[in-house]
Residue frames as qw, qx, qy, qz and C-alpha x, y, z in Angstrom:
[[0.038, -0.875, -0.482, 0.016, 0.01, -0.01, 0.03],
 [0.288, 0.602, -0.033, 0.744, 0.92, 3.72, -0.20],
 [0.489, -0.767, -0.334, 0.248, 1.83, 5.67, 2.85],
 [0.209, 0.831, -0.170, 0.486, 3.34, 8.91, 3.60],
 [0.835, -0.412, -0.241, 0.273, 6.18, 8.33, 6.09],
 [0.004, -0.917, 0.383, -0.110, 9.14, 9.99, 7.71],
 [0.921, 0.110, -0.253, 0.276, 12.53, 8.28, 7.82],
 [0.481, -0.034, -0.363, 0.797, 14.21, 10.98, 9.91],
 [0.131, -0.794, -0.447, 0.390, 13.11, 13.93, 11.99],
 [0.303, -0.116, 0.237, 0.916, 12.98, 17.36, 10.31],
 [0.270, 0.297, -0.002, -0.916, 10.94, 19.78, 8.32],
 [0.720, 0.347, 0.340, -0.496, 7.78, 18.97, 6.22],
 [0.595, 0.564, -0.498, -0.283, 9.89, 17.77, 3.30],
 [0.137, -0.258, 0.945, -0.145, 10.59, 14.52, 5.30],
 [0.652, 0.267, 0.560, -0.436, 7.12, 13.47, 4.49],
 [0.223, 0.389, -0.736, -0.507, 7.49, 11.03, 1.51],
 [0.875, 0.147, 0.008, -0.462, 5.22, 8.72, -0.21],
 [0.004, -0.414, 0.908, 0.065, 6.46, 5.15, -0.03],
 [0.790, -0.060, -0.511, -0.335, 5.28, 1.60, -0.63],
 [0.215, -0.391, 0.765, -0.464, 4.95, -0.25, 2.67],
 [0.161, -0.116, -0.977, -0.081, 3.48, -3.59, 3.59],
 [0.494, -0.474, -0.338, -0.646, -0.21, -3.84, 4.12],
 [0.284, -0.365, 0.672, -0.578, -1.27, -4.15, 7.70],
 [0.490, -0.145, -0.850, -0.128, -2.57, -7.41, 9.02],
 [0.537, -0.592, 0.031, -0.600, -5.26, -7.37, 11.77],
 [0.017, -0.228, 0.874, -0.430, -4.55, -8.89, 15.31],
 [0.136, -0.308, -0.942, -0.016, -7.15, -11.06, 16.75],
 [0.013, -0.736, -0.594, 0.324, -9.16, -8.16, 18.18],
 [0.090, -0.473, 0.230, 0.846, -8.31, -5.65, 15.37],
 [0.634, 0.659, 0.404, -0.001, -9.88, -4.60, 12.03],
 [0.351, -0.096, 0.374, 0.853, -8.13, -3.18, 8.95],
 [0.375, 0.782, 0.393, -0.305, -9.98, -0.21, 7.37],
 [0.495, 0.368, 0.370, 0.695, -9.52, 1.33, 4.03],
 [0.129, -0.474, -0.247, 0.835, -8.95, 5.10, 4.77],
 [0.280, 0.730, 0.498, 0.376, -11.35, 7.46, 3.15],
 [0.016, 0.873, -0.056, 0.484, -10.18, 10.50, 5.26],
 [0.656, -0.381, -0.399, 0.514, -7.85, 11.42, 8.06],
 [0.060, -0.970, -0.122, -0.200, -7.04, 14.71, 9.69],
 [0.494, 0.409, -0.380, 0.666, -4.06, 16.82, 10.97],
 [0.555, -0.806, -0.204, -0.001, -3.40, 17.49, 14.62],
 [0.007, 0.905, -0.399, 0.148, -0.39, 19.40, 16.23],
 [0.780, -0.387, 0.491, 0.022, 0.96, 16.13, 17.51],
 [0.858, 0.452, 0.196, 0.144, 1.68, 15.23, 13.92],
 [0.444, 0.787, -0.213, 0.373, 4.11, 17.94, 13.07],
 [0.433, -0.783, 0.393, -0.213, 5.50, 18.13, 16.60],
 [0.867, -0.183, 0.449, 0.119, 6.46, 14.40, 16.39],
 [0.753, 0.589, 0.083, 0.284, 7.80, 14.95, 12.68],
 [0.182, 0.879, -0.268, 0.350, 10.15, 17.71, 14.06],
 [0.628, 0.164, -0.645, 0.403, 11.48, 15.45, 16.78],
 [0.285, -0.496, 0.261, -0.777, 9.89, 17.13, 19.77],
 [0.841, -0.286, 0.090, -0.450, 8.23, 13.88, 21.06],
 [0.716, 0.321, -0.620, 0.026, 11.01, 11.48, 20.55],
 [0.046, -0.353, 0.752, -0.554, 11.62, 11.26, 24.28],
 [0.618, 0.036, 0.480, -0.621, 8.01, 10.06, 24.68],
 [0.898, 0.357, 0.160, -0.202, 7.74, 8.10, 21.37],
 [0.166, -0.648, 0.667, 0.328, 11.14, 6.69, 20.73],
 [0.869, 0.268, 0.386, -0.157, 10.12, 4.65, 17.68],
 [0.544, -0.128, 0.614, 0.557, 12.01, 3.02, 14.89],
 [0.367, 0.553, -0.255, -0.703, 11.83, 4.56, 11.38],
 [0.061, -0.302, -0.317, -0.897, 9.96, 4.63, 9.09],
 [0.115, 0.349, 0.673, -0.641, 7.07, 6.23, 11.02],
 [0.094, -0.473, -0.663, -0.572, 3.60, 6.57, 9.60],
 [0.031, 0.106, 0.473, -0.874, 2.11, 9.61, 11.48],
 [0.429, -0.174, -0.316, -0.828, -1.61, 10.39, 11.90],
 [0.037, -0.108, -0.898, 0.424, -4.15, 9.40, 14.50],
 [0.542, 0.328, 0.319, -0.705, -7.62, 10.03, 13.14],
 [0.075, -0.020, 0.915, 0.396, -9.34, 7.57, 10.86],
 [0.631, 0.351, 0.327, -0.610, -12.57, 7.20, 8.79],
 [0.279, 0.362, -0.765, -0.454, -13.20, 4.57, 6.37],
 [0.873, 0.002, -0.169, -0.458, -14.51, 1.14, 5.57],
 [0.627, -0.434, 0.642, -0.077, -13.58, -2.14, 7.09],
 [0.615, 0.512, -0.509, -0.319, -11.82, -4.56, 4.86],
 [0.627, 0.093, -0.758, 0.151, -10.58, -7.24, 7.21],
 [0.597, -0.636, 0.149, -0.466, -11.50, -8.40, 10.75],
 [0.017, 0.444, -0.855, 0.268, -9.50, -10.36, 13.30],
 [0.432, -0.092, -0.893, -0.080, -10.44, -13.79, 14.45],
 [0.252, -0.377, -0.759, 0.467, -11.99, -12.58, 17.76],
 [0.159, 0.087, 0.008, -0.983, -13.84, -9.61, 16.49],
 [0.112, 0.442, 0.888, -0.060, -17.64, -10.03, 16.97],
 [0.113, 0.702, 0.428, -0.558, -19.12, -6.57, 16.83],
 [0.210, 0.720, -0.285, -0.597, -17.81, -5.48, 13.36],
 [0.778, 0.280, 0.539, 0.164, -17.89, -6.93, 9.82],
 [0.337, -0.041, 0.490, 0.803, -16.25, -6.19, 6.43],
 [0.071, 0.561, 0.551, 0.613, -18.04, -3.21, 4.86],
 [0.313, -0.816, -0.439, 0.210, -18.95, -1.30, 7.98],
 [0.246, 0.733, 0.012, 0.634, -18.31, 2.36, 7.81],
 [0.679, -0.595, -0.325, 0.281, -16.41, 3.51, 10.95],
 [0.211, 0.808, -0.248, 0.491, -14.32, 6.26, 12.44],
 [0.823, -0.467, -0.211, 0.245, -11.85, 6.13, 15.35],
 [0.052, -0.871, 0.469, -0.140, -8.88, 7.58, 17.19],
 [0.906, 0.092, -0.390, 0.136, -6.48, 4.69, 16.96],
 [0.734, -0.583, 0.047, 0.346, -3.79, 3.97, 19.61],
 [0.135, 0.929, -0.316, -0.137, -0.68, 6.10, 19.23],
 [0.832, -0.179, 0.418, 0.317, 1.69, 3.81, 17.54],
 [0.137, -0.486, 0.499, 0.705, 4.20, 4.31, 14.55],
 [0.115, 0.243, 0.855, 0.442, 1.68, 2.83, 12.19],
 [0.197, 0.402, 0.362, -0.817, -0.60, 5.75, 11.78],
 [0.524, 0.569, 0.612, -0.165, -3.25, 6.87, 9.31],
 [0.287, 0.723, -0.341, -0.528, -1.28, 8.63, 6.53],
 [0.092, -0.204, 0.933, 0.283, -1.75, 5.44, 4.60],
 [0.511, -0.052, -0.545, -0.663, -4.29, 3.75, 2.32],
 [0.761, -0.336, -0.524, -0.183, -4.92, 1.08, 5.14],
 [0.038, -0.505, 0.619, -0.600, -4.56, 0.90, 8.86],
 [0.566, -0.256, -0.783, 0.035, -5.17, -1.58, 11.56],
 [0.309, -0.455, 0.221, -0.805, -7.32, -0.44, 14.63],
 [0.017, -0.043, -0.909, 0.414, -8.33, -2.11, 17.85],
 [0.196, -0.453, -0.759, -0.424, -12.02, -3.06, 17.72],
 [0.304, -0.667, -0.602, 0.318, -12.89, -1.45, 20.94],
 [0.180, -0.447, -0.004, 0.876, -11.82, 2.01, 19.72],
 [0.003, 0.272, 0.645, 0.714, -14.33, 2.10, 16.67],
 [0.324, 0.452, 0.502, -0.663, -17.51, 3.87, 16.36],
 [0.440, 0.537, 0.667, 0.271, -20.04, 3.53, 13.53],
 [0.157, 0.139, 0.240, 0.948, -20.19, 6.49, 11.18],
 [0.232, 0.438, 0.504, -0.707, -22.97, 8.90, 12.23],
 [0.461, 0.534, 0.669, 0.233, -25.70, 8.87, 9.61],
 [0.234, 0.922, 0.276, 0.137, -25.56, 11.77, 7.26],
 [0.311, -0.836, 0.347, 0.290, -21.93, 12.69, 8.22],
 [0.669, 0.664, -0.335, -0.006, -19.19, 12.55, 5.57],
 [0.909, -0.069, -0.190, 0.365, -16.07, 10.78, 5.93],
 [0.396, 0.475, -0.159, 0.770, -14.22, 14.06, 5.92],
 [0.419, -0.655, 0.078, -0.624, -16.38, 15.43, 8.69],
 [0.929, -0.344, -0.127, -0.039, -16.02, 12.13, 10.68],
 [0.781, 0.229, -0.201, 0.545, -12.15, 12.12, 10.22],
 [0.100, 0.620, -0.194, 0.754, -11.96, 15.64, 11.72],
 [0.607, -0.632, -0.042, -0.480, -13.46, 14.60, 15.11],
 [0.871, -0.213, -0.420, 0.141, -11.75, 11.65, 16.95],
 [0.613, 0.016, -0.352, 0.707, -8.55, 13.17, 18.31],
 [0.005, 0.315, -0.065, 0.947, -9.80, 16.75, 18.68],
 [0.616, -0.456, -0.302, -0.567, -13.34, 15.80, 19.84],
 [0.812, -0.278, -0.484, 0.172, -12.08, 13.34, 22.52],
 [0.448, 0.098, -0.315, 0.831, -9.45, 15.81, 23.74],
 [0.232, -0.397, 0.017, -0.888, -12.23, 18.51, 24.24],
 [0.739, -0.397, -0.439, -0.321, -14.50, 15.96, 25.91],
 [0.795, -0.255, -0.446, 0.323, -12.09, 14.67, 28.31],
 [0.314, 0.167, -0.257, 0.899, -10.65, 18.11, 29.19],
 [0.341, -0.387, -0.021, -0.857, -14.02, 19.72, 29.82],
 [0.783, -0.310, -0.205, -0.499, -15.80, 16.74, 31.50],
 [0.887, -0.100, -0.397, 0.215, -13.64, 13.90, 32.64],
 [0.563, -0.008, -0.310, 0.766, -10.87, 16.24, 34.08],
 [0.032, 0.277, -0.023, 0.960, -12.52, 19.70, 34.20],
 [0.069, -0.449, -0.832, 0.320, -15.80, 18.47, 35.71],
 [0.121, -0.044, -0.182, -0.975, -17.73, 21.28, 33.80],
 [0.096, 0.483, 0.825, -0.277, -21.28, 21.65, 35.06],
 [0.082, 0.693, 0.549, 0.459, -24.32, 23.40, 33.82],
 [0.215, -0.952, -0.204, -0.074, -24.29, 27.19, 34.68],
 [0.619, -0.543, 0.164, 0.544, -20.57, 27.37, 35.15],
 [0.271, 0.902, -0.222, -0.253, -18.28, 29.85, 33.37],
 [0.843, -0.072, 0.363, 0.390, -15.65, 28.31, 31.02],
 [0.150, 0.854, -0.326, -0.378, -12.82, 30.07, 29.16],
 [0.881, 0.173, 0.373, 0.235, -11.63, 28.16, 26.07],
 [0.120, -0.704, 0.391, 0.580, -8.40, 29.59, 24.60],
 [0.029, -0.301, 0.750, 0.588, -8.05, 29.49, 20.76],
 [0.594, 0.292, 0.590, -0.462, -11.65, 28.85, 20.11],
 [0.669, 0.579, -0.124, -0.448, -11.40, 28.77, 16.28],
 [0.093, 0.477, -0.861, -0.148, -8.95, 25.88, 16.10],
 [0.533, -0.009, -0.797, -0.285, -9.71, 22.23, 15.66],
 [0.299, -0.239, -0.807, 0.451, -10.04, 21.42, 19.46],
 [0.072, 0.171, 0.334, -0.924, -11.62, 24.81, 20.30],
 [0.458, -0.017, -0.360, -0.812, -14.52, 24.70, 17.81],
 [0.601, -0.178, -0.770, -0.121, -15.61, 21.41, 19.23],
 [0.320, -0.202, -0.642, 0.667, -15.04, 22.36, 22.85],
 [0.272, 0.025, 0.099, -0.957, -17.31, 25.54, 22.44],
 [0.620, -0.126, -0.514, -0.579, -20.12, 23.32, 21.15],
 [0.611, -0.189, -0.761, 0.113, -19.73, 20.84, 23.83],
 [0.183, -0.166, -0.518, 0.819, -19.57, 23.28, 26.59],
 [0.386, -0.012, -0.072, -0.920, -22.64, 25.13, 25.32],
 [0.652, -0.165, -0.621, -0.403, -24.53, 21.88, 25.07],
 [0.517, -0.153, -0.723, 0.432, -23.66, 21.12, 28.60],
 [0.257, -0.863, -0.409, -0.151, -25.27, 24.53, 29.64],
 [0.559, -0.396, -0.084, 0.723, -22.15, 26.38, 30.44],
 [0.146, 0.961, 0.035, -0.231, -21.46, 30.05, 29.87],
 [0.836, 0.174, 0.250, 0.456, -18.86, 29.99, 27.13],
 [0.018, 0.934, -0.214, -0.285, -16.03, 32.49, 26.68],
 [0.872, 0.066, 0.286, 0.391, -13.29, 32.17, 24.13],
 [0.126, -0.759, 0.273, 0.577, -10.36, 33.94, 22.66],
 [0.649, 0.373, 0.538, 0.387, -9.92, 34.41, 18.85],
 [0.198, -0.053, 0.261, 0.943, -9.22, 37.02, 16.30],
 [0.349, 0.373, 0.226, -0.829, -12.10, 39.49, 15.41],
 [0.430, 0.251, -0.588, -0.638, -12.64, 37.84, 12.01],
 [0.375, -0.086, -0.920, -0.074, -13.76, 34.61, 13.78],
 [0.191, 0.013, 0.542, -0.818, -16.17, 36.25, 16.25],
 [0.660, 0.130, -0.115, -0.731, -19.36, 35.80, 14.39],
 [0.678, 0.197, -0.684, -0.184, -18.48, 32.29, 13.51],
 [0.292, 0.041, -0.840, 0.455, -17.63, 31.22, 17.06],
 [0.377, 0.053, 0.425, -0.821, -20.85, 32.89, 18.44],
 [0.744, 0.118, -0.286, -0.592, -22.84, 30.79, 15.98],
 [0.533, 0.141, -0.823, 0.139, -21.11, 27.77, 17.45],
 [0.621, -0.616, -0.483, -0.029, -22.30, 28.81, 20.90],
 [0.441, -0.036, -0.357, 0.823, -19.77, 31.21, 22.40],
 [0.180, -0.865, -0.449, 0.131, -21.34, 33.82, 24.67],
 [0.145, -0.925, 0.195, 0.292, -18.27, 36.03, 24.63],
 [0.851, 0.325, 0.051, 0.409, -15.46, 36.29, 22.12],
 [0.343, -0.861, 0.118, 0.357, -12.44, 38.14, 23.28],
 [0.658, 0.715, -0.138, 0.192, -10.19, 39.53, 20.36],
 [0.816, -0.410, 0.021, 0.406, -6.75, 38.50, 21.59],
 [0.549, 0.406, 0.114, 0.721, -5.15, 41.09, 19.30],
 [0.018, -0.605, 0.008, -0.796, -6.62, 44.09, 21.06],
 [0.590, -0.590, 0.108, -0.541, -7.80, 42.94, 24.43],
 [0.149, 0.296, -0.886, 0.325, -6.14, 40.99, 27.24],
 [0.611, -0.378, -0.624, -0.307, -8.52, 38.32, 28.57],
 [0.448, -0.222, -0.615, 0.611, -7.19, 38.92, 32.02],
 [0.059, 0.093, 0.185, -0.976, -8.84, 42.39, 31.82],
 [0.450, -0.060, -0.455, -0.766, -12.00, 41.09, 30.20],
 [0.770, -0.336, -0.443, -0.312, -13.12, 38.21, 32.51],
 [0.102, -0.436, 0.689, -0.569, -12.93, 37.15, 36.00],
 [0.602, -0.085, 0.616, -0.500, -14.39, 34.34, 38.41],
 [0.670, 0.289, -0.571, -0.377, -14.02, 31.68, 35.60],
 [0.892, -0.246, 0.271, -0.264, -14.89, 28.13, 36.83],
 [0.845, 0.069, 0.439, 0.299, -12.81, 26.21, 34.24],
 [0.237, 0.783, -0.389, -0.423, -10.00, 27.28, 31.83],
 [0.912, 0.241, 0.313, 0.107, -9.30, 25.10, 28.95],
 [0.116, -0.817, 0.376, 0.421, -5.79, 25.83, 28.03],
 [0.859, 0.410, 0.265, 0.152, -4.78, 24.93, 24.39],
 [0.353, 0.895, -0.156, 0.224, -1.88, 27.56, 24.21],
 [0.818, -0.264, -0.215, 0.463, 0.54, 27.10, 27.22],
 [0.446, 0.288, -0.093, 0.843, 3.29, 29.55, 28.09],
 [0.006, -0.043, 0.265, -0.963, 2.39, 33.06, 29.23],
 [0.523, -0.248, -0.341, -0.741, -1.28, 32.55, 28.36],
 [0.708, -0.263, -0.655, 0.015, -1.40, 29.67, 30.68],
 [0.388, -0.088, -0.494, 0.773, 0.30, 31.56, 33.44],
 [0.211, -0.117, 0.029, -0.970, -2.08, 34.57, 33.09],
 [0.546, -0.314, -0.602, -0.491, -5.06, 32.22, 33.11],
 [0.461, -0.312, -0.728, 0.401, -4.69, 31.60, 36.81],
 [0.049, -0.070, -0.252, 0.964, -5.57, 35.26, 37.40],
 [0.457, -0.108, -0.285, -0.836, -9.08, 34.73, 36.03],
 [0.516, -0.190, -0.833, -0.061, -9.95, 31.62, 37.84],
 [0.581, -0.666, -0.101, -0.458, -12.39, 31.57, 40.76],
 [0.083, 0.490, -0.758, 0.423, -10.30, 31.12, 43.88],
 [0.482, -0.183, 0.710, -0.479, -11.00, 28.07, 45.85],
 [0.739, 0.269, 0.583, -0.204, -12.89, 26.17, 43.15],
 [0.485, 0.749, -0.245, -0.380, -11.41, 27.02, 39.84],
 [0.849, -0.049, 0.493, 0.184, -9.88, 24.46, 37.51],
 [0.303, 0.735, -0.432, -0.427, -7.29, 24.80, 34.75],
 [0.876, 0.091, 0.466, 0.090, -6.90, 21.91, 32.33],
 [0.154, 0.753, -0.444, -0.460, -4.03, 22.07, 29.87],
 [0.941, 0.301, 0.156, 0.006, -3.25, 19.89, 26.72],
 [0.547, 0.744, -0.277, 0.266, 0.13, 21.28, 26.33],
 [0.376, 0.420, -0.610, 0.557, 2.35, 21.62, 29.42],
 [0.529, -0.475, -0.648, 0.273, 2.20, 20.93, 33.13],
 [0.137, -0.892, -0.080, -0.422, 0.86, 24.07, 34.95],
 [0.182, 0.434, -0.557, 0.684, 2.97, 25.81, 37.68],
 [0.546, -0.439, -0.707, 0.101, 2.09, 24.18, 40.96],
 [0.282, -0.260, -0.397, 0.834, 3.04, 27.22, 42.90],
 [0.232, -0.094, -0.233, -0.940, 0.65, 29.31, 40.89],
 [0.555, -0.362, -0.673, -0.328, -2.13, 26.76, 41.50],
 [0.507, -0.372, -0.623, 0.465, -1.40, 26.87, 45.27],
 [0.102, -0.082, -0.119, 0.984, -1.25, 30.77, 45.26],
 [0.384, -0.099, -0.255, -0.882, -4.70, 30.93, 43.68],
 [0.410, 0.017, 0.801, -0.435, -6.06, 27.87, 45.44],
 [0.762, 0.346, -0.062, -0.544, -7.12, 26.08, 42.37],
 [0.809, -0.047, 0.563, 0.165, -6.70, 22.71, 40.68],
 [0.421, 0.767, -0.342, -0.343, -4.40, 22.65, 37.54],
 [0.712, -0.187, 0.662, 0.142, -3.19, 19.83, 35.55],
 [0.340, 0.473, -0.596, -0.553, -1.95, 18.73, 32.14],
 [0.813, 0.104, 0.472, -0.325, -3.80, 15.90, 30.52],
 [0.023, 0.304, -0.799, -0.517, -2.97, 13.36, 27.67],
 [0.689, 0.128, -0.148, -0.698, -5.74, 12.06, 25.56],
 [0.403, -0.118, 0.899, -0.125, -7.10, 8.57, 25.95],
 [0.407, 0.002, -0.677, -0.613, -8.61, 6.82, 22.84],
 [0.318, 0.151, 0.775, -0.524, -12.06, 5.70, 23.87],
 [0.131, -0.214, -0.783, -0.570, -14.53, 4.09, 21.39],
 [0.133, -0.653, -0.737, 0.117, -17.58, 4.22, 23.75],
 [0.052, -0.699, -0.190, 0.687, -17.03, 8.00, 24.28],
 [0.021, -0.186, 0.533, 0.825, -16.58, 8.45, 20.59],
 [0.070, -0.390, -0.877, -0.271, -19.87, 6.75, 20.17],
 [0.092, -0.726, -0.505, 0.458, -21.48, 9.31, 22.50],
 [0.056, -0.518, 0.208, 0.828, -19.97, 12.05, 20.36],
 [0.018, 0.092, 0.802, 0.590, -21.26, 10.35, 17.22],
 [0.037, -0.636, -0.770, 0.048, -24.75, 10.54, 18.67],
 [0.043, -0.741, -0.187, 0.643, -24.48, 14.27, 19.23],
 [0.064, -0.335, 0.513, 0.788, -23.32, 14.61, 15.73],
 [0.017, 0.334, 0.887, 0.319, -26.14, 12.57, 14.37],
 [0.081, -0.755, -0.610, 0.227, -28.52, 14.85, 16.28],
 [0.353, 0.632, 0.130, 0.678, -26.71, 17.89, 15.05],
 [0.511, -0.836, -0.182, 0.081, -26.06, 19.01, 18.53],
 [0.430, -0.685, 0.373, 0.454, -22.47, 19.13, 17.67],
 [0.760, 0.645, 0.067, -0.043, -21.10, 19.76, 14.22],
 [0.748, -0.128, 0.246, 0.603, -17.64, 18.91, 12.68],
 [0.153, 0.943, -0.091, -0.281, -15.93, 21.99, 11.47],
 [0.774, 0.121, 0.353, 0.512, -13.76, 21.07, 8.42],
 [0.004, 0.876, -0.050, -0.479, -11.83, 24.22, 7.47],
 [0.251, 0.670, -0.580, -0.388, -9.49, 22.82, 4.82],
 [0.928, 0.112, 0.354, -0.007, -9.44, 19.60, 2.72],
 [0.152, 0.731, -0.597, -0.293, -6.30, 18.44, 0.96],
 [0.884, 0.244, -0.315, -0.244, -5.44, 15.44, -1.09],
 [0.841, -0.419, 0.322, 0.120, -3.59, 12.37, 0.24],
 [0.710, 0.603, -0.104, 0.347, -0.24, 13.09, -1.46],
 [0.630, -0.116, -0.224, 0.735, 3.25, 14.21, -0.40],
 [0.092, 0.314, 0.044, 0.944, 2.50, 17.84, -1.24],
 [0.523, -0.578, -0.414, -0.471, -1.04, 17.52, 0.35],
 [0.736, -0.540, -0.348, 0.214, 0.38, 16.45, 3.61],
 [0.495, -0.021, -0.132, 0.858, 3.34, 18.94, 3.56],
 [0.111, -0.459, -0.167, -0.866, 0.89, 21.80, 2.95],
 [0.647, -0.602, -0.414, -0.219, -1.38, 20.52, 5.77],
 [0.690, -0.373, -0.301, 0.542, 1.60, 20.45, 8.22],
 [0.306, 0.200, 0.017, 0.931, 2.65, 23.96, 7.25],
 [0.317, -0.553, -0.291, -0.713, -0.90, 25.30, 7.76],
 [0.721, -0.573, -0.390, 0.022, -1.37, 23.51, 11.19],
 [0.639, -0.199, -0.282, 0.688, 1.92, 24.87, 12.50],
 [0.072, 0.443, 0.055, 0.892, 0.79, 28.49, 11.83],
 [0.068, -0.385, -0.758, 0.521, -1.86, 27.91, 14.60],
 [0.281, 0.266, -0.043, -0.921, -4.21, 30.15, 12.39],
 [0.224, -0.139, -0.855, -0.446, -6.25, 27.30, 10.70],
 [0.536, -0.106, 0.247, -0.801, -9.94, 27.54, 11.32],
 [0.919, -0.044, 0.163, -0.357, -11.45, 24.22, 12.35],
 [0.753, -0.277, 0.553, 0.224, -9.68, 21.00, 11.18],
 [0.292, 0.580, -0.611, -0.452, -7.41, 20.34, 8.27],
 [0.854, 0.025, 0.485, -0.187, -8.52, 17.07, 6.56],
 [0.012, 0.393, -0.806, -0.443, -6.82, 14.65, 4.05],
 [0.799, 0.311, 0.152, -0.491, -9.04, 13.15, 1.62],
 [0.413, -0.218, 0.846, 0.257, -8.17, 9.78, -0.02],
 [0.463, 0.257, -0.455, -0.716, -9.19, 8.98, -3.62],
 [0.840, -0.005, 0.349, -0.416, -11.90, 6.42, -4.05]]
């Protein structure tokens, strides 16, 4: 099969189309023919070598951890899925990712495709959607009526987090450029702070939950707007400063996404009911240049919604 791989760390030109062996399913795995995958910051961070301390894999590495497609093979112990099923998933984080025509996925990580949802839309959701879900609810314990600040609301994680938080009955505040304000209000944001002209520290206070997707100084400043004694800060980037957390008497932690098929099936139900919509901002072809352009765009941090890679039929 064809796959876009890296054989050493470096810039986007390391992404190269190669012929690699077809995957074979384990006893509790399925093989799917990819119809679409999507880009996440972990992709280009790994390509650049920033994650090799955590993921010290042999080359070649197939990047990509979002999948939408059709099952072509099933393992001997798979009972809930059959050849021809249309599914989507966030596979386990291995060096055999989804920048490939076929990929093997553990059966418990799969969800049926929501009716009426395209493969491109479905592929945009698993990693970003589960990240938002787990940050807001599993770790952030967001409740109806609470105030949540979601940084970088126009991004792949942010657009889904806004919708999930609004569906849960929270008061949703987000940061974005003014050009995205109307778009994010349509998604459910109650307040949009233009980060180019206004410091969020001056604009909000007594926030119950901050969802940090930026890190650095933005994370440090976020402690200033949290409700003392009960506020929570959940970061998907770096471990928050424990001294700042103690000083402001809040809970602060960094999380790492856990693939979860049952949770993804719950997300699929919300998509089917159109309570949460996938936001596909850019679609590019499965090719060397398509993946390279996708990585360049993702690394700008200015892409709206998700960047999706579409495979030819």
